[in-house]
ZAMARGU-4260 file (C-alpha; in steps of 0.2 Angstrom, whole numbers, plus 5000, padded with zeros to 4 digits):
<rodrens>
0) 6319/6177/5870 | 6318/6165/5855 | 6301/6157/5862 | 6294/6175/5863 | 6299/6179/5845
5) 6291/6163/5839 | 6275/6168/5849 | 6275/6184/5839 | 6278/6176/5822 | 6266/6161/5824
10) 6250/6171/5825 | 6255/6181/5810 | 6259/6166/5800 | 6242/6158/5805 | 6233/6174/5800
15) 6241/6174/5783 | 6237/6155/5780 | 6219/6159/5785 | 6218/6174/5773 | 6225/6162/5759
20) 6211/6149/5763 | 6198/6163/5763 | 6204/6168/5745 | 6202/6150/5740 | 6186/6148/5748
25) 6179/6164/5739 | 6186/6156/5723 | 6177/6140/5725 | 6160/6145/5718 | 6168/6153/5703
30) 6179/6138/5700 | 6164/6126/5701 | 6155/6138/5688 | 6170/6137/5677 | 6171/6118/5679
35) 6153/6117/5674 | 6154/6126/5658 | 6171/6119/5653 | 6164/6101/5656 | 6149/6105/5645
40) 6161/6111/5631 | 6172/6096/5634 | 6158/6084/5633 | 6151/6092/5617 | 6168/6093/5608
45) 6172/6075/5613 | 6155/6068/5607 | 6160/6070/5588 | 6155/6084/5576 | 6137/6086/5569
50) 6136/6077/5552 | 6122/6078/5539 | 6108/6067/5545 | 6111/6070/5563 | 6100/6085/5565
55) 6082/6077/5566 | 6072/6093/5564 | 6080/6095/5546 | 6070/6080/5541 | 6053/6088/5545
60) 6043/6097/5532 | 6047/6115/5529 | 6035/6127/5538 | 6025/6141/5528 | 6033/6158/5532
65) 6027/6174/5525 | 6038/6190/5523 | 6033/6197/5540 | 6039/6180/5548 | 6055/6181/5538
70) 6059/6199/5544 | 6055/6194/5562 | 6067/6180/5561 | 6081/6191/5552 | 6079/6203/5567
75) 6081/6189/5580 | 6097/6182/5571 | 6104/6200/5570 | 6102/6202/5588 | 6111/6185/5591
80) 6125/6189/5579 | 6128/6206/5586 | 6129/6200/5604 | 6140/6186/5599 | 6151/6198/5590
85) 6153/6209/5606 | 6157/6193/5615 | 6171/6189/5603 | 6178/6206/5603 | 6182/6204/5621
90) 6193/6189/5617 | 6202/6200/5604 | 6204/6215/5615 | 6209/6209/5632 | 6221/6199/5642
95) 6216/6189/5657 | 6214/6204/5668 | 6203/6212/5656 | 6192/6196/5654 | 6191/6196/5673
100) 6183/6213/5674 | 6173/6210/5658 | 6162/6196/5666 | 6150/6210/5670 | 6144/6209/5652
105) 6152/6193/5645 | 6141/6182/5656 | 6124/6189/5650 | 6131/6191/5632 | 6134/6173/5631
110) 6117/6169/5636 | 6107/6182/5626 | 6117/6177/5610 | 6111/6159/5612 | 6093/6165/5618
115) 6090/6176/5602 | 6096/6162/5591 | 6085/6150/5600 | 6070/6162/5597 | 6074/6163/5579
120) 6073/6144/5577 | 6057/6143/5588 | 6049/6156/5577 | 6051/6145/5562 | 6041/6132/5572
125) 6027/6144/5576 | 6033/6149/5593 | 6033/6168/5593 | 6036/6174/5610 | 6048/6184/5620
130) 6042/6176/5636 | 6059/6168/5643 | 6050/6154/5653 | 6040/6149/5638 | 6055/6149/5626
135) 6065/6138/5638 | 6051/6126/5641 | 6048/6124/5623 | 6067/6121/5620 | 6066/6108/5634
140) 6053/6098/5625 | 6063/6098/5609 | 6078/6092/5618 | 6068/6078/5626 | 6061/6074/5609
145) 6078/6072/5601 | 6077/6087/5590 | 6095/6091/5594 | 6112/6082/5592 | 6115/6069/5605
150) 6130/6078/5612 | 6118/6092/5619 | 6103/6081/5622 | 6105/6078/5641 | 6092/6084/5653
155) 6085/6083/5671 | 6068/6079/5676 | 6058/6074/5692 | 6052/6082/5708 | 6062/6092/5720
160) 6076/6082/5727 | 6071/6067/5717 | 6079/6072/5701 | 6084/6061/5686 | 6098/6065/5674
165) 6095/6058/5657 | 6108/6054/5643 | 6123/6056/5654 | 6127/6038/5660 | 6141/6044/5671
170) 6132/6058/5679 | 6129/6049/5696 | 6148/6050/5700 | 6153/6063/5713 | 6162/6077/5704
175) 6178/6085/5710 | 6185/6102/5710 | 6197/6100/5695 | 6194/6104/5677 | 6188/6089/5667
180) 6201/6079/5659 | 6190/6064/5656 | 6172/6060/5651 | 6168/6054/5668 | 6173/6070/5676
185) 6164/6080/5663 | 6147/6070/5665 | 6148/6071/5684 | 6150/6089/5684 | 6136/6092/5671
190) 6125/6081/5681 | 6128/6091/5697 | 6125/6107/5687 | 6108/6100/5680 | 6103/6095/5698
195) 6108/6112/5706 | 6100/6122/5693 | 6083/6112/5694 | 6083/6114/5713 | 6086/6132/5711
200) 6072/6134/5698 | 6060/6124/5709 | 6063/6135/5724 | 6060/6151/5712 | 6044/6143/5706
205) 6038/6140/5724 | 6042/6157/5729 | 6032/6164/5714 | 6017/6153/5717 | 6016/6155/5736
210) 6017/6174/5734 | 6001/6174/5724 | 5985/6171/5735 | 5976/6164/5719 | 5989/6151/5716
215) 5997/6147/5733 | 5996/6129/5739 | 5987/6129/5756 | 5986/6118/5771 | 5972/6106/5770
220) 5969/6108/5788 | 5970/6126/5791 | 5968/6134/5774 | 5983/6145/5777 | 5997/6147/5764
225) 6010/6133/5767 | 6027/6138/5773 | 6035/6121/5773 | 6034/6109/5758 | 6034/6090/5758
230) 6036/6079/5743 | 6018/6079/5739 | 6018/6098/5738 | 6034/6099/5727 | 6025/6087/5715
235) 6012/6100/5712 | 6025/6112/5705 | 6035/6101/5694 | 6024/6103/5679 | 6028/6122/5680
240) 6047/6119/5679 | 6047/6108/5663 | 6063/6099/5659 | 6080/6106/5664 | 6092/6107/5649
245) 6108/6115/5642 | 6098/6131/5639 | 6093/6132/5657 | 6111/6130/5662 | 6116/6144/5650
250) 6102/6155/5658 | 6112/6154/5674 | 6124/6167/5666 | 6110/6180/5668 | 6119/6189/5682
255) 6115/6207/5684 | 6130/6218/5684 | 6124/6226/5701 | 6122/6209/5709 | 6134/6204/5722
260) 6137/6187/5714 | 6147/6194/5700 | 6159/6202/5712 | 6163/6185/5719 | 6168/6180/5702
265) 6178/6195/5698 | 6188/6193/5714 | 6191/6175/5712 | 6207/6166/5707 | 6202/6156/5692
270) 6207/6155/5674 | 6197/6168/5666 | 6204/6166/5649 | 6198/6148/5649 | 6181/6152/5655
275) 6179/6165/5641 | 6185/6152/5628 | 6173/6139/5635 | 6158/6151/5634 | 6163/6157/5617
280) 6164/6139/5610 | 6147/6135/5617 | 6139/6150/5610 | 6147/6146/5593 | 6141/6128/5594
285) 6123/6132/5599 | 6121/6146/5587 | 6128/6136/5573 | 6114/6122/5576 | 6100/6135/5577
290) 6107/6143/5561 | 6106/6127/5552 | 6088/6125/5557 | 6083/6142/5552 | 6092/6141/5535
295) 6082/6125/5532 | 6066/6133/5537 | 6068/6149/5526 | 6077/6141/5512 | 6096/6141/5509
300) 6095/6155/5496 | 6085/6167/5507 | 6097/6163/5521 | 6112/6167/5511 | 6104/6183/5505
305) 6101/6188/5523 | 6120/6185/5527 | 6125/6196/5512 | 6115/6210/5518 | 6122/6210/5536
310) 6130/6226/5543 | 6148/6229/5538 | 6155/6223/5555 | 6146/6206/5554 | 6152/6203/5536
315) 6166/6191/5532 | 6168/6184/5549 | 6160/6170/5560 | 6143/6171/5552 | 6150/6168/5535
320) 6161/6155/5541 | 6147/6145/5549 | 6137/6147/5533 | 6151/6140/5522 | 6158/6127/5534
325) 6142/6120/5542 | 6126/6126/5534 | 6130/6124/5515 | 6137/6107/5517 | 6122/6101/5527
330) 6108/6109/5516 | 6117/6108/5500 | 6121/6089/5498 | 6110/6078/5487 | 6106/6066/5501
335) 6098/6079/5511 | 6088/6085/5496 | 6082/6068/5492 | 6077/6066/5511 | 6067/6082/5510
340) 6058/6076/5494 | 6054/6060/5501
</rodrens>
């Protein structure tokens, strides 16, 4: 009788274990995604703060901007700040359960807050476009040219499955599933994120190119559109990808609210509060960098004036704080002014 009871109990226990494993298996993609963004933030926060003289673009000659340019830049900044404001409001309103369900909008908010700030900066350099691929490629060139702080200067290059990760000397180590607690763990996870993102981007470009009869790569023997790619075929597409940088990693957050992938994240068992904090710190860091560049381009006085004219909900908060704590110390010191005059 005892054996029969155990026979009845054992399958139920096994099924329960299997279900637990399934929950964990479902959580792995979300955990890895959290690990990636936590690792990026960990790497940046542990690379030192940005001090005067560490922003190379600031030492370039100021561009000529007319009133129309200034209005366009102000509009882009307002878009960035309003989106960041909404992202911050989630942290103030909710507990972890709220943040879990808020992923439908916080993921894209984090990306588009940064994207609008990037657009504002590029506008001051004459890049006036809403084309996302163009904006990301131009940002990639600037990263490679050391126009950004070293902490965010990492990038990936190379052909499909022959990628090279730059400025992350520990990126070749195999990453684990744990939250980064050391620089080695952070860099290995960022390296993997760069490679998987570049691979994903290469596949998307191939699909786009091969779907167009005018651009499709064809067999040299039959003239038919190629279905299978070898290394020589992937190499023909690499120029279309550009470099893979932090901005491309942020673009991975463009998950549609109707997309099945977002449901995987919502149902996962991960630290959603930590995820939100990591994203918010990254957004604040990147927007702060771009705001410094924009203020330098338009002039500190005009930038301050724009901040004073902001809608009520954006006054006296993070925009003003970054102006006082980051931008004014950077642009208002004598060394910077002498450097500009020289």
